[in-house]
N, C-alpha and C positions, 0 to 999 in steps of 0.2 A: 487322233486323242487328241482327249481336252489337257491341258493345262493343270496338272497336279501339283498340290502343296505337300511334298513329301515332308514335312513338318508335321501338317498334320495328323498323317499317316503315323509317324513316328510317337506319336503322341497314345497312342491306340495298342488294345490288347485283342487278338482272335480268338473265338473256337471255332477250329474248321472239323465239322464232321460229315467223314464218307467211306462208304465198305466197299471200293474201290482203292486196293493199295496204291495200283501205279496212278491213278486222278490224283488221290490224296496226297501222295510223295510229290508229286511234280508242281500240283496246285498250293501247296504248302511250304513249299522249296522260292517258287514264287511270288507268295505273299510274305515271304520271312525280311526278303529287301525290303517292304515299304512299310511293316507292322517292328512296332517294338520286340512282340512276340506273338506264338504261334502256338495255339494248345492245338493236336490233334487228338481225331477218338475214331474209332472202327463202325459203331453202330449210335442208334439212339441211347441206348442205357450206360452206352460204356461213358457218351455223349452228357446224359443226366447228370453222371456222378459228379464226372469233370467240372462239370459247371457250379454243381454244386458245393465243393471243397473249393473253386475257385474265382467263384460269385465278384469277389470284390475287382476281383484281376482282370477282369472279362469286361470288352466295350462292346463287341459282335460276333453274334452268331453267324457261320455262314454253314447249310448243312445241306444234303441232299435229304429227297423226302422216303423215297422206297428205302429203306435199310431193315437187315435182320432185326430181331429181338423186340426192335422199337423204331417208327416208323421215325422221320424225319417230324410230321405232325405230330405224333404221340407225343415224341419229348419235347414241343414246346410249349403242347398242353401242358404236360405235367411243372415243365418252367414258369408258365404265366399264372398258374396257383401263387408263388410266391413273389415273383418278380415281372410285375406291368408293364417294365417301362425297356428291358432290351432290344435291339436291334437286331431284328434273324432276315436272315436274303437264304430264299432257298432256290435248290437245285435240282432240276429231275431230266430225265430223259421221257416226258408226257406233259403233255398238257390238258392233260384230265380235268374236265369245268369244276367236278367234283372236290379234286386238289386244289383249286384255282379259291373257290370260295374256303374254304376248311385254312390257307391262305389269311383273305382276306378277315375273317373272324377271329385269328391269333394277332393281326397286327404285325403282318410279315411284312419288311419294310420292300422289298423286290422279289421276282419271280422269274430264276435264270432258265432258260430250256438246254441242255447237253447236246452237243458237246458246247461247253462253255466260251460265251467272248471274251478272252481275257480282255480287251480293250476295252469293251459294255460295262463286265466285271470292273475294273478298276475305276472307271468312273462313275459306277454307282457307289463304290465305296469312297470316292471322294468327295460324292453329293453329300451319303453319310455322316464320314467322318467330320468335313464341315458343319453340320447342322447338328452333331457331337461337341463341338465346338462350342458354337452359337448357345448352347444350350447348359455347358460349362461356364462363360462366361455370362449368361442372364442366374447362374447360379449363384458366382462370385460373388455379382450383383445386389441379386436380394440375400446375400451374408451378409456384404455390405450396409444394405439396408437397414436388415435386421436390428446388425450391432447399433447404427445407430439411434435407432428405432431405441431400442434399449438404454442408450445411453441419454437419450431425452425422456422415454419414460422413469428411466431412476432418478432424476435431478430437475424435472419440472411437471407443473400441474399440466394433463392431456387432458381435457374437454370434447369430444365429437359432438355434433349434433345433423339432427336432419334439415333436408330444405326449409322447414316452416320456426325453424331455433329450436326444434324441441330437444334436450338433450339425451344423446341414445349411448352414449358410452364416457366413463370418467374415470380415470388409474388411481392405481393404490396410494398413489403418493398424495393427490387429491383428496382420498380419502381420510389418510393418517393427521393430513393440515385441519381437516373442515370438521372432521369428526363424523360426517355422513356416512351413511353406506349408500354402494351402487343399486340398491333397491330402490332408495328414499329419491334417485334424482331421477332416474331414467324416464323418461316422457315427459316432466316437467319442461317449462320455456325457457331458454335460457337467463333470462331477467330474473329472474327468482333467485341468481343467486346473490342479485343488488342489495347494497348498505343502503340503507335509506337515505347516507350522507351524497350517495350518487345522483348525478339529477339523468332524469332516464333518458333522455337527450342523446346521452352515449349509447345508448344500446340501440337506437332507432340508428344510430349511423355506424354501428359493427353491423347491422344488419342490409343497411345500404350496399356496405363496404363490398358484403361476404357476395349478395343479390348480384351486385355490378363486377365480381369476378375479381376483389381489389383485397390490397393486403389494410387490415388496419391494425393501429399499434398505438401502446398507450399503459397509463396505469390505471388498473380496477380495485377498486375497492367492497368484497366481496363479505356474504356473511359467513358464519359457522354453524353447526347441529346447536355448539350452546349460548347463541347470539353475540357470541365475539364478532371479529372481522378476520382477512389477512390482506394483504397489499402485496400486488403481485405487479411486473412488468409483462406486459401482455399483448399478442399478435395471436391477430386469427386471421385464415386463409380458407382461399373457396375448396371446396373437395369437388370434383369433376366425374362424369360419368363417362365414359370409350366417347359417347358423341361429343362432349366439351359442354354438357349439360351443367347446372350447379344442382348439389346433392345434397350441400351442406357445408358445413363448415368445424375446421380443424384450430381449435386453439391451446396456445403453448402457453402455460405460464410459468414465470419463476417468481417466487415468496418472495417478497422485498419487504414483510412486517419488523424484523428483527432490524434492518436496516434504517428503516422511515421511525419506528420507536428512537432509536441513535439518534437521529439529525435533529427531530422532534428537541429530544433529551438535550443536546448538545446546544439547541438555540434558546430553549431556556436555561440553561447555563449560563451562554453568553449576558442573556440579557441579564438575569442575575448581577451576573459579573461585574458587565457594566456600571450597574449601580455602585455596587460595593469598589468598585474604581475610582465613580465618582465622590463617594463619602469619603474611600482614602486620598485621595487626589488633596482635599478638604480641611481635612486631618490634618495631613503634610504637610499641607500651607501653612496650616497656622504653629504645629511644632516647627519649622521652620523657622517661621514670624520670631517665637518665643528665643529657641536660641539666641538668631541672630540680637534681639534684646537684650540678652545676656551676657553674650559678647561684647554687646557695648558697653555691659556694663562692669565688669570686669577689666575692659581697659581705660575706662570712667576713675577705677581704683588704681591702677596702674597707674595713670596720669599724675592723681595726687600724691605717692608713692614720691613721684621724678621728684614733684615740687619740695616733696618733704626733706627728700635726701637732697637736696640741691642746698634747700636752705640752710641743712646741717651741714652741708660742705662749706656754704658762706661761714656761717659761725666759726667752725672752725679754723678757719683760711684767717679771717678778723683775730683768731686770739693766734694763731701761728705771728701775723704780721703783728701783733701787740706785741709780744711777750719778743719779737726780734725785734721789734724800734726800742722796749727798756734795754736789750743787752746794748745794744750801742749807746744808749745814753750812759750805760754804768760803764762801759768800755773810758767811755768819754771823761768821765769824770775819773776814773782809775788813773787815766795820764793828767787829769787835770793837780791830783793829789797825789802825786807819785814820791814826791819831796818827802814830803811831810806822812812818817811812819804811824805819828800814834793816828792818825786822821786815818794812813792807811792800812794802817789795822785796822782801825775803826771801819775802815770801810772794804775792807779784805772778810775780813766775818763777814758783815754784811753782800758782799759779792758771791763768798761760798752760800750762804744761804740763797742767793737769789741765780746764782752758777747750778746748787744743788733743784730746787725748782726749774731750772729753766730743763736742765735734765730727765727733770719728771714729765713736765709739760710737752717734751720731746718723743719721753716712751709713750704719753699721752694719744699724743701726736701718732706717733707709730700704730697707734693701735683706732685709732679712728679708722688712720687710713686703709688698714688692714680690713676692718668691718665696714669700710667703704665700697672697697674693692670687692670682697664678698657679699654685701649687697649689692652693687652691680652684676655681678655676677650671676647669682638669684634672678635679678629683675631680666639680664639676659636669656640667662634659660628659661623662665615663666613665661617672658614676652612669646622666645622662639618656640616653647611648647602648643601655648594660645594658637599661633600661625599654622602651626602642625594639625592642631588636630583641627583647627578650623577647615585646611583646605580638605581635610579626609572626611569632615563631616559634608563639605561642599560636594567632593568626588560620590561621599556614599548617597544625598538626595541626587546628584546629574544620574548615576548607578540606573536608582528607584525611577525616576523620571525616566531614563532610559527603557529599564523594563516595561512599566508603564503602555509608553510608547509604543513597544511590540509588540503586546498583550491588545494593547487597541488596534492596532493594526491585525489582528489576527481577528478581531472581531467582525471588521470591514468598515463600512466608511464613517466615523465618527470624528468627522473633521471639527468639532466645536470642541469635543472634549482634548483632544490636541491641541488649538488653539490656546484653551486655557493651561494645558501641561506645558505648552511654547513659554507662556505667559509668566508663571513662575520658575520655571525655568532661569527665561532672561529676568526677570525678578530676580531670584538671588543671583546672579552674576552681577546684577547691578551692585545689591547690596554688599556683594567682594568688595567691586570697584569701590563703593562709597566707604568702607572698613576701611583697605590698603590707603586711600587720601587720607580718611582719618588720621590712619598711621604715619602717614607722610608730612602731617600737619603736625604732630606733635612731635616730630622727631625737625621737623622745622622751628616749630615755638623753643625748643627746651636747646639747650646751652648744646652746642656745635658740639665740642670733646665729649661730652657724655653723652649724647647720641650719636654720633662715630662709634665710640667704645661697645653703646649696648645694642646698634644696631648696624656692623660693620660689614655682614653677611648679605643685608639686604640691598 
C-alpha cells in the first residue's frame, strides 16, 4: 500500500451509499478511521436526500450501482443536475460496459469491482484527497488573488490592451477620474489617452517594452473627457498566453494629479517667498541702519548732556572753593581784629551776614549736589536702558536673520542670499562693536570719577 497522508483524509467527509448492511457497516467503520466524518445511506433515494441536506458538509461520494428504489447511477444523475463537481466512486459486483459508459458520462472518479480491494480503495481515496487538497489550495490562492485584484482595482487605475495596444478594458476608477465611459475607449489605441504635452516617444518605449516582455515604469500625463488631464505614476507589464506569447499589456496607474499640483504650487510659493525674502532683507538692512544712526544720535545727545553736567559741576565746585577761601579770609580778619571790640562788632555783624550767606551757599551746594546725583542717576538709567534696548534690537535682528536663514535653507540652494544675510549679520555685529568702542571712548574721555559712577556695571 502506498504511503497515505492521513491529515488529508481528516479534512474530508464522505457519503457512503450501500444497500448491503453488513458491507456498509464494515466499510463505513473502516472509513471512519481515516475520514473526519462518514455519512451512510441504504439506497440511492436515501443517499440523494442525505446529500441534499448535507451538501456543504460532504466532499466525496462512494456508492454502489445496483440498489433498490434508486440506483447509484440514477442518484448521481440527480446530483449532477445541481452539483457538477462532487467527486464520486462507484462500487459494483458487475463489470457491465453500459454501467461503465454511464459512469464516465457522470464524471465518476473511479470504478471499483466487488468484493472491494481495501488497499486499492484507500489508494484511490488518497489520490482523490490529494486532488481535493490541491483544488482547495488553488481556490484559496484564487481568493487571495481576487482580493489583491479588488484592492488594486479599487485604489488604482487599471487599463488592459491587446497585442496591438488597443484598449480592451478600463476599470471603474479610471472612468470616475477621466469622465470617459468604457464604450468610449474600448478598441482605441492606448496612445489616444496621451496629453499633448507628452513626447510621443514615451508611448513607443512602452510598446517596445511590452513586446519585449519588459516592465515599463514612469509618469504619464493623460487626457480626460472634459479636455483636462490627470498625472499618474504608471507601471506597464506584458500579459502572456499559456505558451508564453505576449497577448497585450496590463497598466496600473496611481493618480498623482493633486500631489503634482501641490508640488507646483509649493515651487511657485517658494519662488515668491524668495523674492519677498530679498525685499524684506533689504528693508530690514535699511531699517537696521536707521536704528544704528538713531542710536548714534542718542549717544551724541548723552555726550553733550554729560559735558554740560561736567561744566555745571566745575562751576559749582569753583563757587564752593571761592566761598571757602573767603571764609578763611574772614576767620583771619576776625583773629586780627579780635581785640578791637568796635571793629569786632562791626566785623561780627559782617561775619554774621557772611555766615548766613555761607550757610545759604552750603544749602544751595547741597541742593546742587542732590541735583547732580539725580542727574547722574537719570543718565545712568538712560544709558543702561539704551544699552538694553540696543541689545534687544540686536537680538531681534539676529533672530530675524536666523529665521530668514532657516526659511532660505528650506527653499534649497540660495547660497548668494545666505551670504548676503551673513554679510548683514556680520555688519550688525561690527556696528555693535563700533558702538561699544564709542561707549568706551566716552568713558575714557570723560571724568573718570563720574564715568566710574555712571558705568560701574560695565
